[in-house]
N, C-alpha and C positions, 0 to 999 in steps of 0.2 A: 483390425486385423489383430489377432492374438499370437506371443510369443511364449513358447515353454517356458525358455530362460526367464521371462518376467515373469511369470508364475513361482519360478523356483527360488529367484532370489526377494521376490515377497514375501512368501514363505517364510524365508530364512530372517528377514527384518522384522515379522511378526513377531515370531519367536522370541527375537532379542529385547524385546520390549517389555516383556513379562517381568523383569526382575531390575527394577530402579537401581542402579548403585552412587554409592555415596563417594562423593571427591569431596577432599579435603583440599580448601582454598588456600592457596600459599599465601593469599593475604586479603583481606577484610577491612576497608577502612570506611567510617560512616561520619556523615556530618548533618546537623538538624537541617531541615528541609521546608521553607514555607509555601504552601501550595493550597488555594480554596478549589475544590471541585468545581468544572464548569456541566452545564447543562446542555445538552446539544441539542440542536435541532433536529435530525435527524438521527436518530441511535445507530443507524447501520451505515450512515455515511458522514464521518467527522471531516470538518473541511481542512485540520489539521491533526495529523495522527502522529507525526515524529515533532517532538517538542526539546529533542537532545541531538546535537547535530557536532561531530568530531569536526574540530578544526587543523588544518596544516600546521603543523610545527609544535602540536602537541596540545592538548584539553580539549574544550570542548564550550559551546555553548546552548544555553536554554532558554525556553520561553516559558514562564510559568507565570499563572493566574493569580494574582496575589490580593485582590479584594473585587466587587461589583464594580469597580471604575478603573481597576488598573492592572495591566500587564508589566512584566518586568523581563527584559534580556538580560541575562549573567553569564557572564565568562567564568571558566573555573580552568584553574591549568591541570595537570595529571593527577597531581597530589590531594584535589577536590578543597584546594585555596582557592576562596572569590577573589578576582582581580580586578574586576569590578561591575555595576548593575546600571542599568540603562531602564528607568521608569516609562512605559509606554499608556497614556490616558486613553481608555476606550469610554467614550459618553454613551448614554443612554442613545440607541437606534443603530449604534455600532457593535462590529462583531470583527475578530479575525479572522481574516479569507485564506491568510498563507504566512508562513517563517520557513526564511531559507538564508545561504550566505555565500559570498562571493571568493575571491580571495583576500579581498579588503576589509568589506563590507558586512554586515549581517543585515537583513530587511524584514520588516514586520508590514503586513499588507492586511489595510482594514478597510470594509465595508459599511457605509454610511447608507442610512436610507430615510426620509420624510415623507409625507404626505405625497410630495411633488415628484421627487428625486430621489437616486441613489446614486453613489459613485464608489469608486477603488482611489485608494490613497497609500502611499507606502510613506515609511519611515526607516531612514538608514543609521546603523549602529557602527561606529567605527570599531576595529574590532581589536586594534591595540589599544585604546583609552576607552572605549564607552561612549566617547561623545555623539549626539545623535543629531539629525536636520529634521528640520522642521517638517510637517507631513506634504509631500509632493500628491499631486491628483494624478492617476494614471489615467482614469476613462469614467467617463459621465454616460448614465440613461437614466430615461423615464422609469417613475414608481413603478408604472403599469406593465414595464417589462420582464424579460426575465432577468435574474440573478445574475449580473457580472461575473467572468471569471477571471482568472492569470495562471499560466503557467512557466516555469521554470528551466532552464536548460539542467543537465546534470550535474553542471561544474558550476551552477549559479551566475555564470557570468551574462547569462540574457535572461530577458523577461517578457513574457506578453502577458499584455492587459485587453482583455476584449468584450464585446457585446452582443446580443443576437439580434439580429431583424426580422421580426416576424411579420405573418400574415395570416392573420385569424391565430390558429396555435400553431402551425407549420413556420419550422425556420426557414428563412431564404436567403440567407447571410448572415457573417459574424463580422464587423468593424474590429478590426484590432490595430494596437501597436507594438512595435517591438522596442525595448529598451536595454541599454547595456547595464553593468551592476552600479555604476554610478546614478540610473536614470537620465541618462540622457538617450533623448530620441534617437532613433534609427532608422524608421521606418513607419509610414501608414500604412496598412494591407486593410482591404475588403476582400473577403473568401466567399465567390458568389455559387450557390447552390441551386439556381432556379431550371438548371437540366436536370435537375436530380429526382424531381418529383416528390414523394414520403419518402423521409428518412429517419433515423430516430440517431440519439445518444451521440450528438457530435462532441469529441474529443480534442483538446490544440495541443499541441504538444511542439519544443523549441527545442534545436541543437545547442551544441557549443558555438556555432557560427553563428547564430542567428536565423538559420532557417527553418520555418515551420511546415510542420506536418497535422493536417485535421483528419483524424480518423472517425470513421460513422459507421451505423449501420445500415443497408438501403437494400432494394429490392423485395420491399415487404417483408425484411428482418432474415433475409436471405442471403446476402452479402456484406464483406468487409468489404470498405475501400478507405484508401487514404490518398489524399492530396497534400502536393510538397508545392512550397511556395518558397522564392528565393528573394532576397532584398535587393539583388543588382538585376534581373530578369523578372521583364512581365509574365512570362508564360508558365502554365501550372501543369507538372508533371501529374499524372492520375494511374494507381494502381488499384484493381478491384477484383476480388476472387470471390465465387459462389462457393458458401459452406453448407446452405440449406440447399432445400429442394424437394423433389419427390423421390422417394425411394421406399420400394415394395409397395408402392400404393398410399404410402404414409407422407403426409406432410410435415416434414421438419424445419425448424426454423432457430433464428439464433435465441438463446434463452438468458445470456449474459457472457460479455467479452471484455478482454482485459488488451492492452497494447502498453508494451515497453519500449521507450526510446534509449537505443546504448550512445554512450559518447561517440561512436561513429560512425552515429546517422543511419545504423540499422535498425530497425524497428521489426519487434515481433506483436505478435498478435494469437491470443488462445480464445477459441468461443466454445462453451458449451450449447449445444444444440438439443432442443425436445419435439416432441412430436406434437404438433400443433392440437389435435384434438385430445389428448388425453393427458399432455403435460409430462409425459414419460421421459426419465432422460436417455437420448439418444446417444452421442457422442459428444468425445473432445475432439476439436479442431484447430492446430497449428499451422501459422504461415509468416515465414520471414520477409519484409518486402526491404530487398535490397537496395536503399534508392544511393547509397555511397560506393556499393562496389560492382556487380556486374548491373545492376538498374535492371532486375527482373524479382520477380516472385519466386519461392520456395514453399510447396506444400508439402506438410508431412501426411502420411497415411491417419486416417481417422482412428482415435482409440473407441471402441465401442463400448456400450454400459450395458453389458451383457447380466442375463440372471447367474449367472457366474460370479461376475463382479459384484453383484449384492450380498451373493453368498461369501466373499471373502470379505465385505464390509461390515457383515453383520458379525462374521467369526473373530474380526480383530477388536470390533468394539462389543464383542457378546449382547446383541440387540437381535430382535427379531422383526426389521422394517420390512414392508411387502415391496418396496420402491424407494429411489433414491426422493431426496426432497431434502430441499432448502441449503443446499450447495452451491457455494456462488466462488468465482474468482479471488484469489488473494495476492498470489504472486506471480512473477516472471523472474528468474534468476539465472543468468550467463555465467560461466566459468570463465577463467581465462582462455582454456582450449574450446570455448564455445558450445560445450554441453550446456543444453536449456532444460531447466526445472522448472514445472509448472505446479503449484501447488492453491488447493480448493479447500476451503475449508465447510463445513456446516454449521451454520448456525441460526439462529431462529429464536422468538420469542414465544411464550407460553399462550398467549392470547389477551392484547388490551395493554394501554399505554401503562398501566400499574402493575404488570407481569414480569416475571424473573424473564431475564435473556439469559439464552443458553451458547455455546461453543462448543463443538464435539470434533469428531475425526477430521485428520487430515489427510486428504486424497493427494497422492504426490507421484508428478508422472516426469520421467528421465528419457531425454531426447540426447541424439549425440550430435556432432557438429556437421554432419550430413541430412540430417532433422528426421532422420528415423527415429521411430520412439522404441527404448532398449529397455527399460523395466518400469515397473509400476509398485506402487506400496501404500497400504493405510496407515496412518499413524493412530490410534485409540487413544480418546482422552474426552473427560468430560467436567467443564468450567460449568460454574452457574455463577450470577452475579446479579443483586438487584435492580429494578431499574433506574435506579437514580446514577449508578455506576454505568449503565449502559455495557458497552464495549471496551470501555477504557483499562478496564482490569484483566479481562480473559480475552483470550484468542491467542496468538504467537508474533514472535518477530523470528526474522530470519535474513540471514547475510549469506555471502559466498568469500570462502579463505581458501584459494587452489583452488582443488578439486572438492573439497567439502562445502556441505552447507551448515550451517549453524541452526538450530532451530531452539528458540526458548519461549516456555511454557511457566505460567504460575501455576501450582497443581497441588491438589492434596496425593500424595500417593502413599499407599500402606501406611497411613496416620499423619505423615508428615508433610505440612504445608512449606513448602518452599519455592523457590527457582530451580528448574531442569530444563538441561540441555541434551539436545541429542545431535549428531553428528550422520550425516546423509551424505555417501560416497556418490557423485553427481555420475560417476562413470559404471558403478554397480548396482547402485539403488539400496547398498547394504545398509542399514540404520543401528545408531548405536544404543542400547539401553539408554534411557532417561538417567541422566548425570546430575545428582542434587547439588545447589552450590552451597549448602550449609550458611542458608543466610536467613532462614526462620523467621518466616513471615506470618504474621498473625493471622489467624483462621478463626473470624467471628462474622458479625454481619455489617462491620464499620468497613469503612475506607483500609484496605490494607496492601493495595500496590496500581502503581499507576505505569499501564504500558506505553502511554505516551515518552515517556523518559527513559525508556530502556534501549540500549544500543551498544556497541563495540566500540571500542578506541583499537582495539586490534584483535587479534586472534586469541587471546589470553586473557584479556581484561574487558570486561563488561561494566558499564554503569548503569542504574537502576534507580527507584525510587519507592522503598517499603517502609510497613509501619512493622515491629521488629515482634510485639507479642499484644495478647491483649489488654495487658497492665498498662501498654504505652499507646497516646493519644496521637505523640508526634510523627510524622512522617520522618526518614532519614533518606538522603542522599546516597547512594553507595557506592564505592569502587570496588569490584571484586576480581581479583587475580588469581586465578586457577591452575593446575598443574596438567 
């Protein structure tokens, strides 16, 4: 379904993007920051992408890689004064699986593997004083099994550790344990999928109340399915909706899907569907699984990726692509008024493990509170990083304040390497010009910016880690307050 209104708004937004606007920060404060770059196992799918987390009551905590055998959890106040640091040893065969915090503790989940076994353990760190607990084992698995995982509730008060039970290559069940934020066991559960046949990409989510949701793609990559598991009842509630199928004689299947659980236990899902034979991008589908309210699903009209849409993409980025490629779902953002903003990003490598990686245009789609698509726009950018940095310095960060979505990128625009912020109105889709934060980010082949530490303390205060110039070898932790 196409909307004349959405096209006009998109055109307006693209026009606003052509001229960056310099913003004079009210205050920029910087302190030295120690960080050793990490080597990701999968450059597309980092396990911990947010290593700076705001803390209720002011300030934030950071998870920083300090050496080959050590991380550290550090707490800072709102003026960048370090209040405490807690060392987290990471031995050979270990890696960090997750980082989060509840109301009282931060926690780091460690994955350990040797020739026979693998496991997940968690270390708790008291947010008041940095005191840490000994590692507590959450779950065990055989070294031959798939890597176990962990899910964290939106408020950090619940945690689920899980492992996969397989037959040959197919997952048949998931064995899970639910914990509270102090790692007290609340429930053991098994999610049984023997009735499903073949399915793909199961993801586990947990609500603030401990309810678990398993989201997956089933029916030969055509259906989005969510199963709900309660701690106090044995029955399972299942919601499933077909987003693929045969349309106009063409088989259409799910290429990429993303699920987002809200604090009220409403779960949103977005799926990019492609034509099975040609791989051509076909449409974007959005579904609301309302377990918390009316107990039903709301399915938004699909957004078709037509030749006209490809022309918009090429016009925005001044490119000449023959088809959409390498576009992946990145964010599902919900405003207080229940407007949903879906962001997808084009990212790719030139070819081979030693090739540069690219992050290009953002595809942004807006839905109103009734699940109707109301606007879309393309935000042009062109970021490149060496393979050693992967996507830790390029890409984007996004968050919601009121009816506005803030999108932050590190780019070189009109010769100036800086952090840039764009505002997207979630109701209209109007996009502001990129506003430079006057941070002065180095523009060379060495590490200059680490996106993992970027985040907001409030709508006007941004935290980030960067290197200011070619002459400086040191990273700095920055607090930027903008007008």
